[in-house]
MMTF fields as JSON, N, C-alpha, C and O atoms, coordinates in Angstrom:
{
  "mmtfVersion": "1.0.0",
  "mmtfProducer": "UNKNOWN",
  "numBonds": 459,
  "numAtoms": 460,
  "numGroups": 115,
  "numChains": 1,
  "numModels": 1,
  "chainsPerModel": [1],
  "groupsPerChain": [115],
  "chainIdList": ["A"],
  "bondAtomList": [4, 2, 8, 6, 12, 10, 16, 14, 20, 18, 24, 22, 28, 26, 32, 30, 36, 34, 40, 38, 44, 42, 48, 46, 52, 50, 56, 54, 60, 58, 64, 62, 68, 66, 72, 70, 76, 74, 80, 78, 84, 82, 88, 86, 92, 90, 96, 94, 100, 98, 104, 102, 108, 106, 112, 110, 116, 114, 120, 118, 124, 122, 128, 126, 132, 130, 136, 134, 140, 138, 144, 142, 148, 146, 152, 150, 156, 154, 160, 158, 164, 162, 168, 166, 172, 170, 176, 174, 180, 178, 184, 182, 188, 186, 192, 190, 196, 194, 200, 198, 204, 202, 208, 206, 212, 210, 216, 214, 220, 218, 224, 222, 228, 226, 232, 230, 236, 234, 240, 238, 244, 242, 248, 246, 252, 250, 256, 254, 260, 258, 264, 262, 268, 266, 272, 270, 276, 274, 280, 278, 284, 282, 288, 286, 292, 290, 296, 294, 300, 298, 304, 302, 308, 306, 312, 310, 316, 314, 320, 318, 324, 322, 328, 326, 332, 330, 336, 334, 340, 338, 344, 342, 348, 346, 352, 350, 356, 354, 360, 358, 364, 362, 368, 366, 372, 370, 376, 374, 380, 378, 384, 382, 388, 386, 392, 390, 396, 394, 400, 398, 404, 402, 408, 406, 412, 410, 416, 414, 420, 418, 424, 422, 428, 426, 432, 430, 436, 434, 440, 438, 444, 442, 448, 446, 452, 450, 456, 454],
  "bondOrderList": [1, 1, 1, 1, 1, 1, 1, 1, 1, 1, 1, 1, 1, 1, 1, 1, 1, 1, 1, 1, 1, 1, 1, 1, 1, 1, 1, 1, 1, 1, 1, 1, 1, 1, 1, 1, 1, 1, 1, 1, 1, 1, 1, 1, 1, 1, 1, 1, 1, 1, 1, 1, 1, 1, 1, 1, 1, 1, 1, 1, 1, 1, 1, 1, 1, 1, 1, 1, 1, 1, 1, 1, 1, 1, 1, 1, 1, 1, 1, 1, 1, 1, 1, 1, 1, 1, 1, 1, 1, 1, 1, 1, 1, 1, 1, 1, 1, 1, 1, 1, 1, 1, 1, 1, 1, 1, 1, 1, 1, 1, 1, 1, 1, 1],
  "groupList": [{"groupName": "UNK", "atomNameList": ["N", "CA", "C", "O"], "elementList": ["N", "C", "C", "O"], "formalChargeList": [0, 0, 0, 0], "bondAtomList": [1, 0, 2, 1, 3, 2], "bondOrderList": [1, 1, 2], "singleLetterCode": "X", "chemCompType": "L-PEPTIDE LINKING"}],
  "groupTypeList": [0, 0, 0, 0, 0, 0, 0, 0, 0, 0, 0, 0, 0, 0, 0, 0, 0, 0, 0, 0, 0, 0, 0, 0, 0, 0, 0, 0, 0, 0, 0, 0, 0, 0, 0, 0, 0, 0, 0, 0, 0, 0, 0, 0, 0, 0, 0, 0, 0, 0, 0, 0, 0, 0, 0, 0, 0, 0, 0, 0, 0, 0, 0, 0, 0, 0, 0, 0, 0, 0, 0, 0, 0, 0, 0, 0, 0, 0, 0, 0, 0, 0, 0, 0, 0, 0, 0, 0, 0, 0, 0, 0, 0, 0, 0, 0, 0, 0, 0, 0, 0, 0, 0, 0, 0, 0, 0, 0, 0, 0, 0, 0, 0, 0, 0],
  "groupIdList": [1, 2, 3, 4, 5, 6, 7, 8, 9, 10, 11, 12, 13, 14, 15, 16, 17, 18, 19, 20, 21, 22, 23, 24, 25, 26, 27, 28, 29, 30, 31, 32, 33, 34, 35, 36, 37, 38, 39, 40, 41, 42, 43, 44, 45, 46, 47, 48, 49, 50, 51, 52, 53, 54, 55, 56, 57, 58, 59, 60, 61, 62, 63, 64, 65, 66, 67, 68, 69, 70, 71, 72, 73, 74, 75, 76, 77, 78, 79, 80, 81, 82, 83, 84, 85, 86, 87, 88, 89, 90, 91, 92, 93, 94, 95, 96, 97, 98, 99, 100, 101, 102, 103, 104, 105, 106, 107, 108, 109, 110, 111, 112, 113, 114, 115],
  "secStructList": [7, 7, 2, 2, 2, 2, 2, 2, 2, 2, 2, 2, 2, 2, 2, 2, 2, 2, 2, 2, 2, 2, 2, 2, 2, 2, 2, 2, 2, 2, 2, 2, 2, 2, 2, 2, 2, 2, 6, 6, 7, 7, 7, 7, 7, 7, 7, 7, 7, 7, 7, 6, 6, 2, 2, 2, 2, 2, 2, 2, 2, 2, 2, 2, 2, 2, 2, 2, 2, 2, 2, 2, 2, 2, 2, 2, 2, 2, 6, 7, 1, 1, 1, 2, 2, 2, 2, 2, 2, 2, 2, 2, 2, 2, 2, 2, 2, 2, 2, 2, 2, 2, 2, 2, 2, 2, 2, 2, 2, 2, 2, 1, 7, 7, 7],
  "xCoordList": [63.696, 64.418, 63.792, 62.58, 64.617, 64.121, 63.383, 63.663, 62.449, 61.662, 62.555, 62.335, 63.546, 64.436, 65.261, 65.491, 65.698, 66.496, 65.634, 66.086, 64.405, 63.487, 63.196, 63.125, 63.027, 62.76, 63.904, 63.677, 65.127, 66.277, 66.353, 66.711, 66.021, 66.171, 65.05, 65.243, 63.901, 62.79, 63.157, 62.956, 63.689, 64.044, 65.207, 65.252, 66.136, 67.269, 66.773, 67.178, 65.912, 65.37, 64.508, 64.529, 63.749, 62.933, 63.773, 63.418, 64.875, 65.765, 66.399, 66.505, 66.823, 67.428, 66.429, 66.767, 65.213, 64.188, 63.83, 63.679, 63.692, 63.4, 64.51, 64.24, 65.751, 66.884, 66.907, 67.214, 66.584, 66.549, 65.458, 65.665, 64.305, 63.223, 63.641, 63.385, 64.281, 64.739, 65.797, 65.785, 66.699, 67.741, 67.157, 67.586, 66.197, 65.538, 64.815, 64.839, 64.179, 63.488, 64.46, 64.173, 65.603, 66.594, 67.189, 67.343, 67.519, 68.12, 67.125, 67.504, 65.862, 64.883, 64.609, 64.395, 64.609, 64.433, 65.611, 65.429, 66.82, 68.011, 67.97, 68.286, 67.577, 67.48, 66.426, 66.622, 65.326, 64.275, 64.783, 64.499, 65.522, 66.068, 67.102, 67.164, 67.916, 68.895, 68.196, 68.631, 67.126, 66.373, 65.739, 65.679, 65.276, 64.699, 65.748, 65.458, 66.964, 68.05, 68.442, 68.696, 68.496, 68.853, 67.835, 68.2, 66.563, 65.524, 65.357, 64.505, 66.146, 66.094, 64.977, 64.661, 64.386, 63.31, 63.89, 64.998, 63.133, 63.579, 63.125, 61.982, 64.022, 63.701, 62.945, 63.45, 61.736, 60.982, 61.632, 62.089, 61.661, 62.235, 61.118, 60.081, 61.34, 60.335, 60.514, 61.589, 59.438, 59.473, 59.111, 58.225, 59.785, 59.392, 58.028, 57.763, 57.178, 55.826, 55.878, 56.369, 55.381, 55.326, 53.874, 53.114, 53.512, 52.155, 52.193, 52.811, 51.539, 51.598, 50.832, 51.037, 49.96, 49.155, 49.683, 48.984, 50.905, 51.46, 51.62, 51.346, 52.057, 52.259, 50.929, 50.86, 49.876, 48.559, 48.057, 47.523, 48.233, 47.802, 48.615, 48.065, 49.924, 50.788, 50.46, 50.42, 50.224, 49.888, 48.555, 48.407, 47.582, 46.282, 46.383, 45.686, 47.237, 47.45, 48.07, 47.644, 49.067, 49.718, 48.788, 48.8, 47.981, 47.025, 45.992, 45.635, 45.52, 44.58, 45.183, 44.513, 46.433, 47.095, 47.253, 47.08, 47.58, 47.712, 46.37, 46.307, 45.296, 43.97, 43.602, 42.955, 44.019, 43.769, 44.503, 43.962, 45.728, 46.485, 45.827, 45.753, 45.349, 44.675, 43.4, 43.173, 42.575, 41.348, 41.646, 40.916, 42.705, 43.088, 43.462, 43.143, 44.141, 44.464, 43.226, 43.126, 42.271, 41.015, 40.279, 39.772, 40.221, 39.526, 40.226, 39.577, 41.541, 42.27, 41.946, 41.782, 41.854, 41.562, 40.126, 39.85, 39.208, 37.81, 37.542, 36.52, 38.427, 38.227, 37.177, 36.445, 37.089, 36.065, 36.306, 35.362, 37.552, 37.884, 38.466, 38.991, 38.368, 38.908, 40.43, 41.031, 41.048, 42.491, 42.73, 42.133, 43.569, 43.731, 44.373, 44.151, 45.163, 45.84, 44.882, 45.185, 43.746, 42.793, 42.305, 42.144, 42.071, 41.603, 42.6, 42.214, 43.893, 44.918, 44.921, 44.854, 44.999, 45.085, 43.832, 43.917, 42.683, 41.44, 41.326, 40.92, 41.678, 41.556, 42.564, 42.235, 43.778, 44.786, 44.356, 44.435, 43.896, 43.464, 42.222, 42.11, 41.296, 40.061, 40.342, 39.903, 41.063, 41.309, 42.327, 42.231, 43.297, 44.214, 43.476, 43.709, 42.584, 41.779, 40.846, 40.681, 40.227, 39.355, 40.144, 39.657, 41.349, 42.184, 42.522, 42.456, 42.885, 43.183, 41.935, 42.012, 40.793, 39.543, 39.189, 38.837, 39.282, 38.976, 39.958, 39.567, 41.23, 42.218, 41.933, 42.039, 41.576, 41.299, 40.035, 39.972, 39.019, 37.817, 38.14, 37.629, 38.977, 39.383, 40.19, 39.982, 41.106, 41.943, 41.083, 41.258, 40.158, 39.281, 38.4, 38.117, 37.97, 37.153, 37.981, 37.463, 39.242, 40.112, 40.46, 40.6, 40.6, 41.035, 39.906, 40.161, 38.66, 37.536, 37.382, 37.484, 37.134, 36.944, 35.658, 34.628, 35.732, 34.558, 33.669, 34.16, 32.366, 31.414, 31.025, 30.227],
  "yCoordList": [-6.306, -6.63, -7.835, -8.039, -8.612, -9.775, -9.367, -8.323, -10.19, -9.927, -10.003, -9.264, -10.876, -11.015, -9.747, -9.342, -9.133, -7.911, -6.779, -6.008, -6.671, -5.649, -5.892, -4.946, -7.151, -7.5, -7.137, -6.831, -7.165, -6.784, -5.269, -4.759, -4.547, -3.095, -2.384, -1.247, -3.002, -2.333, -1.951, -0.793, -2.865, -2.433, -1.441, -0.558, -1.586, -0.649, 0.754, 1.716, 0.879, 2.188, 2.737, 3.938, 1.864, 2.301, 2.865, 3.887, 2.213, 2.697, 4.019, 4.926, 4.146, 5.403, 6.557, 7.662, 6.306, 7.364, 7.739, 8.922, 6.755, 7.047, 7.854, 8.781, 7.507, 8.274, 9.69, 10.629, 9.862, 11.209, 12.049, 13.237, 11.461, 12.199, 12.621, 13.754, 11.721, 12.065, 13.162, 14.067, 13.097, 14.111, 15.476, 16.487, 15.519, 16.782, 17.36, 18.573, 16.519, 16.999, 17.579, 18.61, 16.941, 17.433, 18.755, 19.687, 18.839, 20.069, 21.224, 22.341, 20.982, 22.063, 22.531, 23.724, 21.626, 22.021, 22.86, 23.832, 22.49, 23.26, 24.668, 25.649, 24.756, 26.076, 26.942, 28.147, 26.345, 27.088, 27.625, 28.768, 26.82, 27.275, 28.375, 29.313, 28.277, 29.335, 30.66, 31.714, 30.61, 31.832, 32.422, 33.642, 31.583, 32.079, 32.777, 33.798, 32.238, 32.866, 34.195, 35.165, 34.255, 35.501, 36.594, 37.767, 36.234, 37.228, 37.53, 38.337, 36.903, 37.17, 36.453, 36.794, 35.486, 34.736, 33.631, 33.151, 33.239, 32.167, 30.827, 30.682, 29.868, 28.556, 27.78, 27.61, 27.307, 26.563, 25.212, 24.517, 24.86, 23.587, 22.555, 22.754, 21.463, 20.411, 19.478, 18.918, 19.325, 18.394, 17.006, 16.864, 16.008, 14.654, 14.314, 14.564, 13.748, 13.393, 12.092, 11.078, 12.125, 10.895, 10.571, 11.416, 9.358, 8.897, 7.848, 6.797, 8.117, 7.135, 5.849, 4.842, 5.864, 4.696, 3.926, 3.073, 4.221, 3.557, 2.054, 1.254, 1.678, 0.257, -0.491, -1.662, 0.18, -0.457, -0.751, -1.828, 0.211, -0.009, -1.107, -1.949, -1.099, -2.11, -3.492, -4.466, -3.581, -4.871, -5.381, -6.575, -4.49, -4.937, -5.386, -6.315, -4.741, -5.175, -6.566, -7.405, -6.82, -8.129, -9.216, -10.334, -8.902, -9.883, -10.2, -11.361, -9.172, -9.396, -10.214, -11.079, -9.956, -10.737, -12.193, -13.101, -12.42, -13.795, -14.522, -15.682, -13.84, -14.451, -14.719, -15.719, -13.821, -14.019, -15.226, -15.956, -15.44, -16.607, -17.89, -18.883, -17.86, -19.039, -19.342, -20.483, -18.322, -18.533, -18.911, -19.707, -18.355, -18.725, -20.194, -20.854, -20.711, -22.136, -22.999, -24.046, -22.535, -23.283, -23.261, -24.289, -22.1, -21.989, -22.798, -23.325, -22.889, -23.686, -25.165, -25.879, -25.619, -27.037, -27.402, -28.547, -26.446, -26.739, -26.625, -27.12, -25.99, -25.829, -24.787, -24.936, -23.738, -22.714, -21.884, -21.338, -21.785, -20.978, -21.869, -22.948, -21.407, -22.15, -22.218, -23.27, -21.07, -21.022, -20.963, -20.119, -21.811, -21.858, -20.606, -20.301, -19.877, -18.698, -17.538, -16.65, -17.535, -16.433, -16.312, -15.202, -17.431, -17.408, -16.758, -16.027, -17.017, -16.395, -14.878, -14.137, -14.429, -12.99, -12.26, -11.209, -12.815, -12.158, -12.096, -11.073, -13.172, -13.2, -12.274, -11.608, -12.23, -11.345, -9.897, -9.137, -9.501, -8.115, -7.808, -6.723, -8.746, -8.528, -8.361, -7.384, -9.297, -9.226, -8.147, -7.549, -7.89, -6.77, -5.446, -4.599, -5.265, -4.039, -3.925, -2.84, -5.039, -5.007, -4.67, -3.936, -5.2, -4.874, -3.395, -2.781, -2.819, -1.385, -0.555, 0.474, -0.987, -0.269, -0.278, 0.759, -1.429, -1.506, -0.694, -0.059, -0.714, 0.081, 1.571, 2.319, 2.009, 3.44, 3.857, 4.966, 2.983, 3.301, 3.417, 4.306, 2.534, 2.589, 3.849, 4.505, 4.178, 5.369, 6.622, 7.508, 6.719, 7.894, 8.004, 9.109, 6.885, 6.909, 7.403, 8.127, 7.023, 7.447, 8.939, 9.62, 9.446, 10.821, 11.832, 13.01, 11.405, 12.344, 12.855, 12.087, 14.162, 14.709, 14.185, 14.086, 13.856, 13.331, 14.483, 15.501, 14.321, 15.356, 15.222, 16.015],
  "zCoordList": [-10.912, -9.691, -9.016, -9.075, -8.387, -7.671, -6.412, -5.823, -6.013, -4.81, -3.567, -2.607, -3.574, -2.42, -2.198, -1.059, -3.281, -3.17, -2.63, -1.783, -3.109, -2.611, -1.139, -0.355, -0.761, 0.63, 1.558, 2.729, 1.055, 1.877, 2.014, 3.076, 0.949, 0.989, 1.743, 2.172, 1.92, 2.605, 4.046, 4.413, 4.889, 6.245, 6.273, 7.13, 5.346, 5.31, 4.99, 5.642, 4.006, 3.64, 4.771, 5.042, 5.434, 6.563, 7.699, 8.286, 8.009, 9.072, 8.67, 9.496, 7.415, 6.967, 6.993, 7.417, 6.543, 6.548, 7.977, 8.281, 8.862, 10.265, 10.92, 11.683, 10.625, 11.158, 10.616, 11.351, 9.324, 8.741, 9.379, 9.628, 9.649, 10.303, 11.705, 12.112, 12.448, 13.799, 13.747, 14.581, 12.793, 12.669, 12.328, 12.886, 11.43, 11.079, 12.297, 12.505, 13.097, 14.296, 15.302, 15.91, 15.491, 16.443, 15.968, 16.758, 14.696, 14.162, 14.212, 14.565, 13.866, 13.885, 15.311, 15.529, 16.284, 17.681, 18.149, 18.882, 17.733, 18.106, 17.504, 18.178, 16.232, 15.597, 16.278, 16.44, 16.671, 17.35, 18.687, 19.044, 19.418, 20.699, 20.497, 21.292, 19.444, 19.164, 18.854, 19.316, 18.082, 17.776, 19.027, 19.175, 19.911, 21.154, 22.007, 22.632, 22.041, 22.802, 22.17, 22.884, 20.835, 20.146, 20.417, 20.505, 20.551, 20.796, 22.281, 22.653, 23.12, 24.552, 25.277, 26.417, 24.648, 25.285, 26.157, 25.918, 27.162, 28.034, 27.453, 27.019, 27.452, 26.917, 27.993, 29.103, 27.674, 28.691, 28.976, 28.069, 30.255, 30.666, 30.682, 31.316, 29.985, 29.924, 31.115, 31.332, 31.878, 32.991, 32.469, 31.626, 32.963, 32.544, 33.13, 34.306, 32.305, 32.726, 33.515, 33.02, 34.719, 35.502, 35.802, 36.275, 35.524, 35.746, 36.854, 36.684, 37.989, 39.07, 38.769, 39.447, 37.771, 37.448, 36.239, 35.693, 35.821, 34.65, 34.882, 33.989, 36.061, 36.341, 36.394, 36.022, 36.853, 36.889, 35.473, 35.208, 34.569, 33.184, 32.519, 31.809, 32.746, 32.143, 32.692, 31.94, 33.999, 34.609, 34.092, 33.832, 33.941, 33.433, 31.979, 31.571, 31.195, 29.814, 29.77, 28.977, 30.609, 30.615, 31.132, 30.617, 32.146, 32.645, 31.558, 31.357, 30.865, 29.777, 28.654, 28.09, 28.323, 27.271, 27.7, 26.888, 28.971, 29.462, 29.404, 28.996, 29.811, 29.709, 28.245, 27.935, 27.353, 25.935, 25.379, 24.549, 25.829, 25.379, 25.878, 25.154, 27.125, 27.673, 26.875, 26.475, 26.648, 25.893, 24.445, 23.855, 23.866, 22.508, 22.409, 21.421, 23.436, 23.459, 23.549, 22.908, 24.365, 24.467, 23.13, 22.681, 22.498, 21.213, 20.117, 19.213, 20.206, 19.206, 19.363, 18.374, 20.602, 20.834, 20.491, 20.132, 20.596, 20.269, 18.781, 18.305, 18.037, 16.603, 16.274, 15.295, 17.071, 16.879, 15.621, 15.051, 15.189, 14.016, 12.927, 13.202, 11.703, 10.567, 10.659, 10.443, 10.985, 11.218, 12.719, 13.388, 13.271, 14.73, 15.325, 16.497, 14.539, 15.07, 15.321, 16.118, 14.66, 14.784, 16.218, 16.725, 16.872, 18.254, 19.185, 20.097, 18.967, 19.803, 19.637, 20.617, 18.395, 18.163, 18.632, 19.267, 18.319, 18.727, 20.245, 20.796, 20.915, 22.367, 23.042, 24.023, 22.526, 23.12, 22.986, 23.951, 21.791, 21.615, 22.438, 23.01, 22.503, 23.254, 24.744, 25.351, 25.332, 26.767, 27.129, 28.201, 26.257, 26.515, 26.515, 27.376, 25.549, 25.505, 26.687, 27.246, 27.079, 28.256, 29.519, 30.379, 29.63, 30.788, 30.846, 31.911, 29.701, 29.671, 29.943, 30.614, 29.432, 29.678, 31.161, 31.724, 31.784, 33.207, 34.045, 35.025, 33.661, 34.399, 34.247, 35.218, 33.05, 32.863, 33.602, 34.134, 33.646, 34.416, 35.902, 36.583, 36.397, 37.801, 38.097, 39.118, 37.201, 37.402, 37.365, 38.202, 36.416, 36.341, 37.574, 38.037, 38.103, 39.311, 40.505, 41.356, 40.572, 41.676, 41.562, 42.578, 40.339, 40.152, 40.239, 40.493, 40.034, 40.103, 41.521, 42.478, 41.662, 43.013, 43.627, 42.96, 44.894, 45.583, 46.031, 46.521, 45.863, 46.249, 47.695, 48.196]
}
């Protein structure tokens, strides 16, 4: 088989397999709920999880990514890496991770009970 044909079928097969997995999960959850009703059990209601600090984490990730892009541009112009794209990717992951780390430390500090 040609490589181009395989390259076209990979995303199609991935989408079909992902859809089949989602369908199996939905059907099995429905069957489980039907069995619970037949046995007279009460179906637990799932509350949507709301995190008041979600926007803080997302904002810190975006700020870190922006700082990473800036530093990646500086590293590209200085020629610090053999391939210029490496500086961008490394800086984005580094500063994005640092932003999330700092946000989680701040959130944990706010949530801990004060003595």
